[in-house]
C-alpha positions, 0 to 999 in steps of 0.5 A: 200210269198214275202214281199212288199219290194221285189215287190217295189224293182222290180217295181223300177228296171223296172221304172229305165229301162223305164226311161233309155230307154226313156231318150235315145229316147227322151232326157228326164231325169227321174225326168222330167216325173212327171212334164210333166205328170202333165202339160199334165193333167192340161193344163195352170197350174201354177208353184206353183201348180206343186210345191205343187203337186210334193212336191218340191220347186219352184226353182226346178220347174223353173229349170225343166220347163226351161229344158223341154222348151229347149227340145221343150216339153212345152211352158211357157206362162206368166199369165196376172194376174201376170203382 
């Protein structure tokens, strides 16, 4: 019987292949997918919500969102409550 670690390794290799293929087609980097998935599921979300959900610091969120915005994948809007 195969150990769980063997299955995790296979899944990881498949994920890398998917990300590499998608990067060639879309220009997205593998690290950007979780951000994009979260934003698609939570339209109008705030950057601090993304940081909390993905367990990253806010500067990482800002950097990745700027890249997604530059690729015209997302639109960043100011929250009127922040002004």
